[in-house]
C-alpha positions as CSV (number, residue, x, y, z in Angstrom):
1,M,76.6,-51.1,90.5
2,D,76.2,-47.6,90.3
3,E,79.6,-45.4,91.1
4,S,78.3,-41.8,91.1
5,G,80.9,-40.0,89.3
6,D,82.5,-42.9,87.6
7,S,82.1,-43.5,84.1
8,G,80.8,-46.1,82.2
9,R,81.8,-49.5,83.9
10,P,79.7,-52.2,83.2
11,K,78.7,-54.6,86.0
12,P,78.0,-58.3,85.2
13,G,74.2,-58.8,85.4
14,A,73.4,-55.2,86.2
15,G,74.2,-51.8,87.5
16,G,77.1,-49.0,86.8
17,T,77.7,-45.4,87.1
18,D,80.2,-43.3,85.8
19,P,80.2,-39.5,84.8
20,A,83.0,-38.5,82.0
21,A,86.1,-39.6,83.5
22,P,89.5,-37.9,82.7
23,E,91.3,-39.2,79.8
24,N,95.3,-39.0,79.7
25,G,95.1,-37.2,82.9
26,K,93.1,-34.2,81.5
27,P,89.6,-32.9,82.3
28,Q,87.3,-33.8,79.4
29,R,84.7,-31.6,77.4
30,P,81.3,-33.5,78.1
31,R,80.2,-35.8,75.5
32,E,76.7,-36.2,74.4
33,P,75.1,-39.3,75.9
34,G,75.1,-41.9,73.6
35,G,76.3,-45.5,72.6
36,G,73.9,-47.4,71.2
37,L,70.3,-47.5,70.0
38,L,68.0,-44.9,72.1
39,M,65.1,-46.9,73.6
40,G,63.3,-44.2,75.5
41,R,63.7,-41.7,78.3
42,P,62.0,-43.0,81.5
43,F,61.9,-40.3,84.3
44,G,63.8,-38.1,81.7
45,V,67.0,-40.5,81.8
46,P,67.9,-41.7,78.3
47,V,67.9,-45.7,77.9
48,Y,70.6,-46.9,75.4
49,V,70.9,-50.5,74.0
50,A,74.7,-50.9,73.2
51,P,75.4,-53.1,70.2
52,S,77.2,-55.7,72.3
53,W,73.8,-56.3,73.7
54,F,72.7,-57.9,70.7
55,L,75.9,-60.4,70.7
56,V,74.8,-61.6,74.1
57,A,71.0,-61.9,73.3
58,A,71.9,-64.3,70.5
59,L,74.3,-66.0,72.5
60,I,71.3,-66.6,75.2
61,T,68.8,-67.3,72.5
62,W,71.0,-70.2,71.2
63,V,72.0,-71.5,75.0
64,F,68.5,-71.3,76.5
65,G,67.2,-72.6,73.0
66,G,69.2,-75.7,73.5
67,Q,67.9,-76.2,76.7
68,L,64.3,-76.0,75.7
69,E,65.2,-78.5,73.1
70,R,65.6,-81.0,76.0
71,V,62.8,-79.8,78.2
72,L,60.1,-78.9,75.3
73,P,61.2,-80.9,72.4
74,E,57.8,-80.4,70.6
75,L,58.3,-76.8,70.0
76,G,61.1,-77.5,67.2
77,T,62.6,-74.3,65.7
78,A,60.0,-72.3,67.7
79,R,61.9,-72.8,70.8
80,Y,64.4,-70.0,69.5
81,L,61.6,-67.3,69.5
82,V,60.8,-68.3,72.9
83,S,64.5,-67.9,73.7
84,L,64.5,-64.8,72.0
85,F,61.5,-63.5,74.2
86,F,63.4,-64.7,77.4
87,A,66.5,-62.7,76.5
88,I,64.7,-59.5,75.9
89,A,62.7,-60.4,79.3
90,F,65.8,-60.9,81.2
91,Y,67.3,-57.4,79.9
92,A,64.3,-55.9,80.8
93,S,64.6,-57.2,84.4
94,V,68.1,-55.9,84.4
95,L,66.4,-52.3,83.2
96,V,64.2,-52.5,86.2
97,H,67.1,-53.0,88.2
98,E,69.0,-50.0,86.7
99,L,65.8,-47.8,87.0
100,A,65.8,-48.6,90.7
101,H,69.3,-47.1,90.9
102,T,68.2,-44.0,88.8
103,V,65.0,-43.2,90.9
104,V,66.9,-43.3,94.2
105,A,69.6,-41.1,92.7
106,L,67.1,-38.4,91.4
107,R,65.4,-38.5,94.5
108,Y,68.9,-37.7,96.1
109,K,69.2,-34.9,93.6
110,L,71.9,-36.7,91.9
111,P,71.8,-36.3,88.0
112,V,71.9,-39.5,86.2
113,R,73.6,-39.4,82.5
114,R,72.2,-42.5,80.8
115,I,71.5,-45.8,81.6
116,Q,73.1,-48.3,79.0
117,L,72.1,-52.1,78.5
118,Q,75.2,-54.0,77.1
119,F,77.1,-57.0,77.1
120,F,77.4,-58.2,80.7
121,G,74.1,-56.2,82.1
122,G,73.8,-52.6,82.5
123,V,75.5,-49.6,83.6
124,S,73.7,-46.3,85.3
125,E,75.8,-43.4,84.7
126,I,75.3,-41.2,88.1
127,E,77.3,-38.1,87.8
128,K,77.8,-37.1,91.4
129,E,78.6,-38.9,94.5
130,S,76.1,-39.8,97.4
131,E,76.6,-36.9,100.3
132,T,76.4,-39.6,102.9
133,P,77.3,-43.1,103.5
134,G,73.8,-43.9,104.4
135,R,72.5,-42.7,101.0
136,E,75.3,-44.6,99.4
137,F,74.2,-47.7,100.9
138,V,70.6,-47.2,100.1
139,L,71.4,-46.4,96.4
140,A,73.5,-49.4,95.9
141,F,70.8,-51.9,97.8
142,V,67.8,-50.6,95.8
143,G,69.0,-52.4,92.7
144,P,69.4,-56.1,94.0
145,L,66.3,-55.5,96.2
146,L,64.4,-54.7,93.0
147,S,66.1,-57.9,91.3
148,L,64.9,-60.1,94.5
149,V,61.4,-58.5,94.1
150,L,61.1,-59.6,90.4
151,A,62.4,-63.2,91.3
152,G,59.6,-63.2,94.0
153,V,56.9,-61.8,91.5
154,F,57.9,-64.7,88.8
155,Y,57.9,-67.2,91.5
156,A,54.3,-66.3,92.5
157,G,53.5,-66.4,88.6
158,M,54.8,-70.0,88.3
159,K,52.0,-71.0,90.7
160,F,49.3,-70.1,88.1
161,V,50.8,-71.9,85.1
162,E,51.7,-75.5,84.4
163,P,55.1,-76.5,84.8
164,G,56.5,-78.0,81.9
165,T,54.8,-75.6,79.7
166,V,56.4,-72.5,77.8
167,P,55.0,-70.1,80.2
168,G,56.1,-72.3,83.3
169,V,59.7,-72.4,81.7
170,L,59.8,-68.8,81.0
171,L,58.8,-67.9,84.5
172,A,61.2,-70.2,86.2
173,G,64.1,-69.2,84.1
174,L,63.5,-65.3,84.7
175,M,63.3,-66.4,88.5
176,I,66.4,-67.9,88.5
177,S,68.2,-65.3,86.3
178,N,66.9,-62.5,88.4
179,L,68.1,-64.5,91.8
180,I,71.6,-64.7,90.1
181,V,71.7,-61.0,89.3
182,A,70.8,-60.3,92.9
183,A,73.1,-62.7,94.4
184,F,76.2,-61.6,92.1
185,N,75.5,-58.1,92.6
186,L,75.3,-58.3,96.5
187,L,79.1,-59.7,96.7
188,P,80.9,-57.4,98.8
189,G,83.4,-56.1,96.2
190,L,83.6,-53.0,93.6
191,P,82.3,-52.2,91.1
192,L,79.3,-54.5,92.3
193,D,76.3,-53.0,94.3
194,G,77.5,-55.1,97.4
195,G,80.8,-53.5,96.9
196,R,79.4,-50.0,97.3
197,M,77.3,-51.3,100.3
198,L,80.9,-52.3,102.1
199,R,82.1,-49.0,101.1
200,A,79.4,-47.1,102.9
201,V,80.0,-49.3,105.9
202,V,83.6,-48.5,105.9
203,W,83.1,-44.9,105.1
204,K,80.5,-44.8,108.0
205,I,83.2,-46.3,110.4
206,T,86.2,-44.5,109.5
207,G,84.5,-41.1,108.4
208,R,86.6,-41.2,105.1
209,P,85.0,-42.3,101.9
210,M,88.3,-43.0,100.2
211,S,89.1,-45.6,102.8
212,G,85.7,-47.1,102.2
213,T,86.6,-47.2,98.6
214,V,90.2,-48.8,99.3
215,A,88.8,-51.5,100.9
216,A,85.7,-52.3,98.8
217,A,88.0,-52.2,95.7
218,W,90.8,-54.7,96.8
219,V,87.9,-56.8,98.0
220,G,86.5,-56.6,94.7
221,R,89.9,-57.7,93.0
222,A,90.0,-60.4,95.3
223,L,86.6,-61.4,93.8
224,A,87.7,-61.2,90.6
225,V,90.8,-63.8,91.1
226,S,88.2,-65.9,93.0
227,V,85.9,-66.0,89.8
228,L,88.7,-66.7,87.5
229,I,89.7,-69.4,89.6
230,G,86.8,-70.6,91.2
231,L,84.0,-70.5,88.3
232,P,85.8,-73.1,86.0
233,L,86.7,-75.3,89.0
234,L,83.3,-75.2,90.5
235,T,81.9,-76.4,87.0
236,Q,84.6,-79.2,86.6
237,T,83.9,-80.7,90.0
238,G,80.2,-80.7,89.7
239,G,80.0,-77.8,92.4
240,F,76.9,-76.1,90.5
241,G,74.8,-79.3,90.6
242,N,75.7,-80.4,87.0
243,N,76.8,-83.7,85.4
244,T,80.4,-83.7,85.2
245,D,80.1,-86.8,82.6
246,D,78.5,-84.4,80.0
247,I,81.3,-81.7,80.3
248,S,83.2,-81.6,77.0
249,G,86.6,-79.7,75.9
250,M,84.4,-76.8,74.3
251,D,82.5,-76.5,77.6
252,T,85.8,-76.3,79.7
253,V,87.1,-73.5,77.0
254,T,83.8,-71.7,77.5
255,D,83.7,-71.8,81.3
256,A,87.4,-70.4,81.3
257,L,86.7,-67.8,78.7
258,L,83.7,-66.5,80.7
259,A,85.4,-66.3,84.0
260,A,88.3,-64.7,82.2
261,I,85.7,-62.1,81.1
262,L,84.0,-61.8,84.5
263,C,87.5,-61.6,86.1
264,A,88.5,-58.8,83.8
265,I,85.3,-56.7,84.3
266,I,85.6,-56.9,88.0
267,W,89.2,-56.2,88.3
268,T,89.0,-53.1,85.9
269,G,85.8,-51.8,87.7
270,A,87.6,-52.0,91.0
271,G,90.9,-50.2,89.4
272,N,88.3,-47.4,88.1
273,S,86.7,-46.8,91.2
274,L,90.1,-46.4,93.0
275,R,91.2,-43.8,90.4
276,M,87.8,-41.9,90.5
277,A,87.9,-41.7,94.5
278,R,91.4,-40.3,94.1
279,L,90.2,-37.9,91.6
280,R,87.5,-36.8,94.1
281,E,89.7,-36.3,96.9
282,H,92.2,-34.0,94.7
283,L,89.5,-31.9,93.1
284,P,89.2,-29.5,95.9
285,E,92.8,-28.7,95.2
286,L,91.8,-27.0,91.9
287,R,90.8,-23.4,92.8
288,A,90.3,-20.4,90.6
289,R,92.0,-17.9,92.8
290,T,95.3,-19.6,92.9
291,L,95.4,-21.0,89.2
292,T,94.4,-17.5,87.7
293,R,97.1,-15.6,86.2
294,R,97.4,-12.0,87.1
295,A,96.1,-9.8,84.0
296,V,96.5,-6.3,82.8
297,P,93.8,-4.3,80.9
298,V,94.5,-3.0,77.5
299,E,92.3,-0.9,75.1
300,A,91.5,-2.7,71.5
301,A,94.1,-0.5,69.5
302,T,97.2,-1.1,72.0
303,P,100.2,-2.6,70.0
304,L,101.1,-6.0,71.0
305,S,104.7,-5.0,71.9
306,E,103.4,-2.2,74.4
307,A,100.7,-4.4,75.8
308,L,103.4,-6.9,76.8
309,R,105.7,-4.4,78.1
310,R,103.1,-3.3,80.4
311,A,102.5,-6.9,81.6
312,N,106.0,-7.6,82.1
313,E,106.5,-4.4,84.3
314,A,103.2,-5.3,86.4
315,G,104.5,-9.2,86.6
316,A,101.6,-10.1,84.8
317,R,100.9,-13.1,82.2
318,A,97.5,-12.3,80.7
319,L,96.1,-9.3,78.6
320,V,92.4,-8.4,78.9
321,V,90.9,-5.9,76.3
322,V,88.7,-3.7,78.0
323,D,86.6,-0.6,76.6
324,G,86.8,3.2,77.4
325,H,85.0,2.6,80.6
326,G,87.4,-0.1,81.6
327,D,84.7,-2.7,81.2
328,P,86.1,-6.1,80.0
329,K,85.5,-7.0,76.3
330,A,87.7,-9.9,75.2
331,V,90.7,-12.0,76.5
332,V,94.2,-12.2,74.4
333,R,94.8,-15.6,73.5
334,E,98.1,-16.9,74.5
335,A,98.5,-19.0,71.6
336,A,97.7,-15.9,69.3
337,I,100.5,-14.2,71.1
338,G,103.0,-16.5,70.4
339,S,102.3,-16.9,66.8
340,V,103.2,-13.4,66.1
341,P,106.9,-12.7,65.5
342,E,108.8,-10.3,67.6
343,H,109.5,-7.9,65.0
344,R,105.8,-7.6,63.7
345,R,104.4,-7.0,67.5
346,P,104.6,-2.9,67.1
347,W,102.3,-3.3,64.4
348,V,99.6,-5.8,65.6
349,A,96.9,-4.5,67.8
350,V,95.9,-6.7,70.8
351,S,92.2,-6.4,69.5
352,T,93.3,-8.8,66.0
353,L,94.4,-11.6,68.9
354,A,91.8,-11.4,71.3
355,Q,88.7,-13.6,71.8
356,D,85.6,-11.9,72.5
357,L,84.1,-12.7,76.1
358,T,80.7,-14.6,76.3
359,D,78.8,-15.1,79.6
360,G,80.4,-18.5,79.8
361,M,83.8,-17.2,79.7
362,K,83.3,-15.0,82.7
363,I,83.7,-17.2,85.9
364,S,84.0,-16.4,89.4
365,V,87.1,-16.4,91.5
366,E,85.4,-18.5,93.8
367,L,85.0,-21.7,91.7
368,S,86.8,-24.7,92.8
369,G,87.0,-28.5,92.5
370,E,84.2,-30.1,90.5
371,T,82.1,-27.0,90.1
372,L,85.0,-25.4,88.6
373,L,85.4,-28.1,86.0
374,D,81.9,-28.4,85.2
375,T,81.8,-24.7,84.5
376,L,84.7,-24.9,82.3
377,R,83.2,-27.7,80.5
378,A,79.8,-25.9,79.7
379,S,81.7,-23.5,77.7
380,P,84.8,-24.8,76.4
381,A,87.4,-22.0,75.8
382,T,91.0,-21.7,76.2
383,E,90.9,-18.9,78.3
384,Y,88.4,-17.5,80.8
385,L,87.9,-13.9,82.3
386,V,87.9,-14.6,86.3
387,L,85.8,-11.9,88.2
388,E,85.8,-10.8,91.7
389,E,82.3,-11.1,93.6
390,T,82.3,-7.3,93.1
391,G,82.6,-7.7,89.5
392,E,86.2,-6.2,89.2
393,I,88.5,-8.3,87.1
394,Y,90.8,-10.9,89.2
395,G,92.8,-12.1,86.2
396,V,92.8,-14.7,83.3
397,L,92.3,-18.6,83.8
398,S,94.2,-20.6,81.0
399,T,92.8,-24.1,80.7
400,A,96.4,-25.5,80.0
401,D,97.3,-24.4,83.9
402,V,94.1,-26.2,84.9
403,E,95.1,-29.4,83.2
404,R,98.7,-29.2,84.4
405,A,97.4,-28.7,88.1
406,F,94.9,-31.8,87.4
407,V,97.9,-33.8,86.2
408,A,100.0,-32.9,89.4
409,A,96.9,-33.6,91.8
410,M,96.1,-36.9,90.3
411,A,100.1,-38.0,90.4
412,R,99.9,-37.5,94.2
413,P,99.0,-40.3,96.3
414,A,95.7,-40.0,98.1
415,A,95.9,-38.9,101.8
């Protein structure tokens, strides 16, 4: 699952993407990639192993070790070393799955924030959305395709080893696990890769990416409910070819718990996909030109009371400090103005309340949508000077106004 622009949702077995999503309805400052132990930077993309991976690796080691005791009893306690190797090799396969998504994303010039291996597989955080449904389909399909290729490689390797040996059992286990990863991720519901493929198809038919997201997300929610009910039922009835006589009460509880976790992951991922799609649909409504406050230029020594009088006369809501040539040097902070009692304002110069302008605080009036948010994230501040293409002062943009507009846009239903 690789939702370009969707942040950090896990996908069972493999896959996942997500740029930093807004929290509490506010566009957030970017956080440095992290989330575990840094393993390397293939293709320049950091790969992290989350702490939860060690838990699932221990679980796989224990479960696979129990199976090895029946197949290769002569191994004794050494079976757990073999099981640990299997767990590592399996997650190496998951990493290959994720790298397939990453390589294609980079080929399409979509930035990849990081890859993280975690409890139920992997997640590739791709920060932009595919430009066309065709690219979306290819980006989603390459992950399961690589898992199928790996399954074929492990199957071919089984031809060169004796069955019933350690290499034979390991290769068989890796072949089956990669087949499961591929099959599961091809299920046609978000947040799985198959869901993104379905999204691309509906997008192509309707011409609207939002329609594809809605369809694939609801199919994903149906899959979540099916997993919750169907997985324990199939296990209890021998639907997986297992012997029902060996099922204990603990097995029943374990199956129900696993089904509940998978259901929660898929349901949550589908909901996140809908939320992020709605965000993208409303992002173009955020435009610097319409959100910018009109500003009046004042010199540094101007008393605050006089500067506010000029602003009121001009119908402006912001102050820009300029030099003798009229070039902007600083922006007077709204919070600082509010902190000065009215009786003190005639004796307080605006320069004492201003923040010096940096290059990052000067933005174009033509910015909008995701480009606007990316620009603000790159240089965090409370106010920005907005300039016309000619370099003339257009006004001051407050992050508080951007946040309010963002919340209002997200509150409206998708068209």
